[in-house]
N, C-alpha and C positions, 0 to 999 in steps of 0.2 A: 321168607323161609324161615323154617324154625333153627334155633341155634340150641345143640346140647354140649355142655361141658362134661369132660369126663378127665376124672386127674386120674393119677399112674405115679407110681414111684418104683415100676418097672418088677414089682413083685409078681408073683405068681396070680395072687388075686385079684391084683389090680389091672395086669393087661388080659384076665378073662373079663373086665367089668369093657373093658375098653372094645374088646370083640361084641360083646352082648353090645354095645354103644354103637359102635361101627352098623352093626347088621340093623339095630332099629334106626338108626338114619336113614339105612336104605329104604326100608320100607315107608318111614314117611318124609321120605324127599327132605331129608334135614339137611343143615352145616352140623360139622362134627368139629372142635374144637379140643384137638391134646392139652392138658395144664400138668403143669408138673414143679413142685416148689423144692426148691435146690436148697438143702440141708449137707452142709460138711460131712461127712464120713468117720465114725469114731476115732479113728486115730488120725485122721488129720487134722480133726477140732482140738487133740491132745497134745499136736505141738506147735511150735512158733512157722508157720509156712511162710513165707514173702507172699503178697498181693499178687507180685506175675502166677504162683504156683493155683495157688484160689482162683485166679480167674482160667487158667487151663483145664479146674476141675469146672468150671461153672462152663465152660464153651462145648468140652467135650458130652457134658451132658444135655445140651444144647443139641449137638449135632443126633446125638442118640436120640432125643425127640421127634426131631428133625425126620430123621430114619425112620422111625414109628408111624409119624403120620402119615409119609408118600406111602409108605405099606397098606395101610388102612385104605386109603385113600385110591392107591389099586386094586387092590384084593374085592371092596364092596362097588367099586364105580362111586363113589362121593363126593362131594369137599370136604376136606379136613385142612385146618388149620393148628398151628399149636404157640402154647405162651408157656414162658417160667419163669419164676422168682427165684430169690435169693430168699427167702421165710418161710418158716409155717402154714401150711397148706391151710386149717383152722383159722388163718390173718387175713387169707387173701379171696378166701370162697367169695363173702359177698362183692368185693373188686372186681374180681373176676365177671361173677355173673351181671353187674352193671353195664363191664367195660363191654360186650358182647352180644347187649339185652338176650341174655341165653332162656329158655325156658325150662332146663331145666339142669340140677350137677349130677351128672352120676358116678357112684364111688362105688368100690369094692369092699362085699364083707365077709370078713374071714367068718372061722367057720365056732362056733359057740364056745364057750369056756367058760370056769368061774372067776376068774380073772378080769375078762370081757364083761361080764354080768354088772360085779363091782365098781370096774372103773372105769369103762366105757372104752370106748375107742372113737379114731375120727369121723368114722361112719355113725357111728350114733350119737357124739358129740355134735355132727351139723341136725343130725334129727332133730335132737333136744333142744340147740340154741340157737340153728340158723331160719331164717324168715321170708326161703324162699323154696320150692321143692328139688327133694332130694330121692335118687331114686337107688337105691341100695339093691347091689347083686351079688349073690351068697357067688362063694365057689363051686363054681364047678357046673354053675348056671348057662344053658346054653341058649339064643335067641331062638326058635322056630315059629316064629306068630305068635300072637295073643289073641287068645279066640272068647276065656270067660276071663274077664276080673273080676274080682269077689272087692265088695267095698265094703269094710269094717265101719260101722259106724253106730253112734248113741242118739240113736232119730228122735230122743225125746227132747234132747239140746239143743237140737236143728243144725241143719246144715246149712253154712253159708252160700249163696248163688252165684258166688267167686268158684267156690272149691264144686259146686255142680258143672260148674258153666266148663274146666276144664277136664272131670272127668266126660262128659260129655262129646269134649273136642278128640281124647282120647279113643273113646270108644267107637265114633264115627272113622276116626281116621286108620283105625284098627279094623276097623268091619267086626268089632268085639259087641259080647254078651253081659249085662252088666245084672250082678245079684248087690241086692241091699242089704248086708248082714246084718241086724240089729242082734245082740246079747243083753238080755233085764232078767231081773230077778221079779218084773213088775210087765208082765205082757198085758196082764187083764187090763194095769193104769195105758201101756199100750196102746189097745186096743179098745178103751173108753175114749183115749184121743182123737180116732178115727184116722193113726197114722199108719193103718194098713190098708188104706184103701187111695191108692195109686193115683187117682185123679185128683183127686180132692185136697194133694199136700203138695210141700212143696218141694220134694224128691221130683214126686210127677210133672210138677211141671218144669222143673229143670233138666230133667233129663228127657223131657218129650223126643220123640225123634229116633230115640235110643231103646235098642232089646235089651229089658231088662224086668227084673223080678223084686218082692220081697220075700224075707224069711227073717221068721222073730224065733226066737230059743231062749226058753228061761231056763237060767242057770247062774251061779254066781262067779262060776270060772271060766271067765272072761277068755283070755287066752288060748286057755285047751280047747273050748268052743270053737275058734277061729281058726286053727289048725286042724282040728278035725273036719269043718266047712273046707278047708281048702283041700283037703285028700279025697274028700265027699263028690266035689264036683269036680276036679280035677284043674284047677283054678290059675291060668297060665302068670296072674298078676294082682298083689293085693297092695288095697290101698287104705290108707289110715288117716286121719287128721291127729298130728300130735296136740294134747291139752299142755295150756301153759300151766303151771302151779307158782304157788309163791313161794320166797327163799324157804320157810319153817316147814310148809309142807313136802318142799323139794330133798329135803334131808330124810323123810322116812319112805316118799314114794318114790316107784319106780316105774318112769315109764312104760306105757302097755306097747306103746311103738316101737318102743326102744327094745323090747324084749321082743316082740316079733320080730324084729331086725337079726337078732343075736341067733336067733333060730331055725332063720327060712333056708328053705329048700329051693322058694320063686321068690322073684324079687318085688321087694316092697316100694312103693310109690309114695313118698310122706310126704303130705301137703300141709304145711300150713296156717292155719286160719290167719 
């Protein structure tokens, strides 16, 4: 059985992500694990509380998470476990994924803001730094099934077989159609490389058995074109591969995946190489 980890700090954005994850788990016959990284409230952190008081706060938080797990299990008819640690969520993500051998980490995504674009948040940090798939759920997104997946990628760089296998698995389990969407300022080069021929390239082989098609757009405005395509095809899910950059390049480069995540109205599934 597939396991999904969904993190919550009990905010509206995070709780909406839990509902989405639970509905998706029901459709995919998956187990859901709720994760909360407990942090002392500001007023408590600024006072000298006895150990017993801190433990009481942690126990209350654990009970709240336990009740939420029971509520989701009853509502969606799925298996829901829970886990909590006294730490920052960013520090525990990889450990909790390994502990439950989970397939994806679900996080809520706050609405786009200037501060978020400049500094990022827990979700964009996970997309940028972590080595596991992250599903970012924007505020207000509701799971109503996934029929159209938009896979935005750089075809000329190639797509690893492991990532194609994940996309194929998701598409088959969801009975969804996939559009492989490439934005390039060198479509002639793309065509010369014969990558528009599905039967002859790695993507065509990797997605064999899935209903899919290609679309290539010549443009320098990658993010703008992806956003337009999401609306044009009424996509339910966007999949992207976050690229890794060196230290100096990272100072001036802002990840397209991260920027897309902070401005989306549909979930983003980020699969690292």
